C-alpha positions in Angstrom: 141.3 137.8 -34.3 138.9 135.0 -33.5 138.8 133.8 -29.9 140.5 130.4 -29.8 139.7 127.5 -27.6 142.4 127.1 -25.0 143.3 124.1 -22.8 145.2 123.6 -19.6 146.0 120.2 -17.9 142.6 120.4 -16.0 140.5 123.0 -17.8 138.9 123.8 -21.1 138.6 127.5 -22.0 135.8 127.8 -24.5 135.1 131.1 -26.3 132.1 132.7 -24.6 128.8 132.2 -26.3 125.3 133.6 -25.9 124.1 130.2 -24.8 126.4 130.4 -21.7 124.2 133.0 -20.2 121.9 130.4 -18.7 124.7 128.8 -16.7 126.3 132.1 -15.8 123.0 133.3 -14.4 122.7 130.2 -12.3 126.2 130.3 -10.7 127.4 133.9 -10.8 125.1 135.9 -8.5 126.8 135.0 -5.3 128.3 137.6 -2.9 131.6 135.7 -2.6 132.0 136.0 -6.4 130.8 139.6 -7.0 132.0 141.5 -3.9 135.5 142.3 -5.3 134.3 143.0 -8.9 134.0 146.5 -10.2 131.0 148.6 -9.1 129.5 148.5 -12.6 128.4 144.9 -11.9 124.8 145.3 -10.8 124.0 144.0 -7.3 121.6 142.5 -6.6 122.2 140.8 -9.9 119.1 141.1 -12.2 117.4 138.0 -13.6 118.7 138.9 -17.1 122.1 140.1 -16.0 124.1 137.4 -17.6 122.4 137.7 -21.0 122.7 141.5 -20.9 126.4 141.2 -20.1 127.2 138.5 -22.7 125.0 139.7 -25.6 125.3 143.4 -24.9 129.0 143.8 -23.8 131.2 140.7 -24.1 130.2 139.4 -27.5 130.3 142.8 -29.2 133.7 143.5 -27.8 134.9 140.1 -29.0 133.5 140.8 -32.5 135.3 144.1 -32.5 138.6 142.5 -31.6 138.8 144.5 -28.3 138.3 141.6 -25.9 138.6 137.8 -25.5 136.2 136.0 -23.2 136.2 132.3 -22.2 134.0 130.1 -20.1 135.9 127.8 -17.8 135.0 124.2 -17.7 136.7 121.3 -15.8 137.8 118.5 -18.1 135.9 116.0 -15.7 132.6 117.8 -16.6 133.0 119.9 -19.8 129.3 120.7 -20.0 129.3 122.6 -16.8 130.5 126.2 -16.7 132.5 127.0 -13.5 133.8 130.5 -14.2 134.8 133.1 -16.8 138.1 134.7 -17.7 138.6 137.7 -20.0 141.3 139.7 -21.7 140.7 143.3 -22.7 142.7 145.8 -24.7 143.5 149.1 -23.0 146.1 150.7 -20.8 144.8 149.7 -17.3 142.5 146.7 -17.0 143.5 143.8 -19.2 142.4 140.7 -17.4 139.5 139.7 -15.2 138.1 136.4 -13.9 135.8 134.7 -11.5 135.4 131.1 -10.4 132.6 129.5 -8.4 133.7 128.9 -4.8 133.3 125.1 -5.0 136.2 125.0 -7.5 138.4 127.5 -5.8 141.7 126.7 -3.9 142.7 124.0 -6.4 145.0 126.1 -8.6 142.5 126.1 -11.5 142.4 129.9 -11.9 146.2 130.0 -11.9 146.1 127.5 -14.8 143.6 129.6 -16.7 145.6 132.8 -16.0 148.7 131.2 -17.4 146.9 130.1 -20.6 145.3 133.5 -21.3 148.5 135.4 -20.4 150.4 133.3 -22.9 147.8 134.2 -25.5 148.1 137.9 -24.5 151.9 138.0 -25.0 152.5 135.4 -27.7 149.4 135.7 -30.0 148.3 139.3 -29.4 151.9 140.5 -29.0 150.9 142.9 -26.2 153.7 144.7 -24.3 152.2 144.8 -20.8 149.5 143.1 -18.8 147.9 145.3 -16.1 145.3 144.0 -13.7 143.6 146.1 -11.0 142.1 144.4 -8.0 140.9 144.9 -4.4 143.9 144.6 -2.1 141.9 142.5 0.3 141.2 139.9 -2.4 143.9 137.7 -1.1 143.3 134.8 -3.5 143.5 137.0 -6.6 146.6 138.8 -5.2 148.3 135.4 -4.7 147.7 134.5 -8.4 149.3 137.7 -9.5 152.3 137.1 -7.2 152.8 133.5 -8.3 152.7 134.5 -12.0 155.4 137.1 -11.7 153.3 140.2 -11.6 154.3 143.1 -9.3 152.3 145.8 -7.6 152.8 149.1 -9.3 150.1 151.4 -7.9 147.7 151.6 -5.0 144.6 153.8 -4.8 140.9 153.7 -3.6 138.4 152.2 -6.0 134.7 151.4 -5.8 133.8 147.7 -6.0 130.4 146.0 -5.6 131.3 145.7 -1.8 132.0 149.4 -1.6 135.1 151.7 -1.7 138.3 149.7 -0.9 142.0 150.0 -1.2 142.9 148.7 -4.7 146.1 148.0 -6.5 147.3 147.6 -10.1 149.5 144.6 -10.8 151.5 144.3 -14.0 154.0 142.2 -15.9 155.7 143.2 -19.1 156.1 141.0 -22.1 159.9 140.8 -21.6 159.4 139.8 -18.0 156.9 137.1 -18.9 159.0 135.8 -21.8 162.1 135.5 -19.5 160.1 133.9 -16.7 158.7 131.3 -19.0 162.0 130.8 -20.9 160.4 131.8 -24.2 162.7 133.1 -26.9 
């Protein structure tokens, strides 16, 4: 399935493209963004890290129908990338995101999560959305809580910051449909 363009009241979610690497490389390598990401994210972030990720991992997974990646852009400035959000098939890690700090604490990532979660359940017809995260990533935890997800497991996991307590959050398709009054 082709990655569609999605929209929220304030955001444009454009399918990730190779050309996005330039902007990702400019805004992504910041400790406040990477610290709670999985340890496979290289740190310090290499000068070609964004292009290696997009061209070597994200785009091939999109072409294989295994993942869906979007750049986030505010409607007030659609040329400027302010974050990424992704969905991935698999049993344990289905959604990931980051947003530059200047755009945080405005509810934008909640909007983006609602849009991609609707795509996950309505278009992809998936039965469950599972999202692991560092337990001390309070902002990300609040998004999960506000969107009806529940904590189903805790464990230790290595992130860029080091080994931390982590948790897996989930919501089933039935729970999401009922919560959003979708028949």
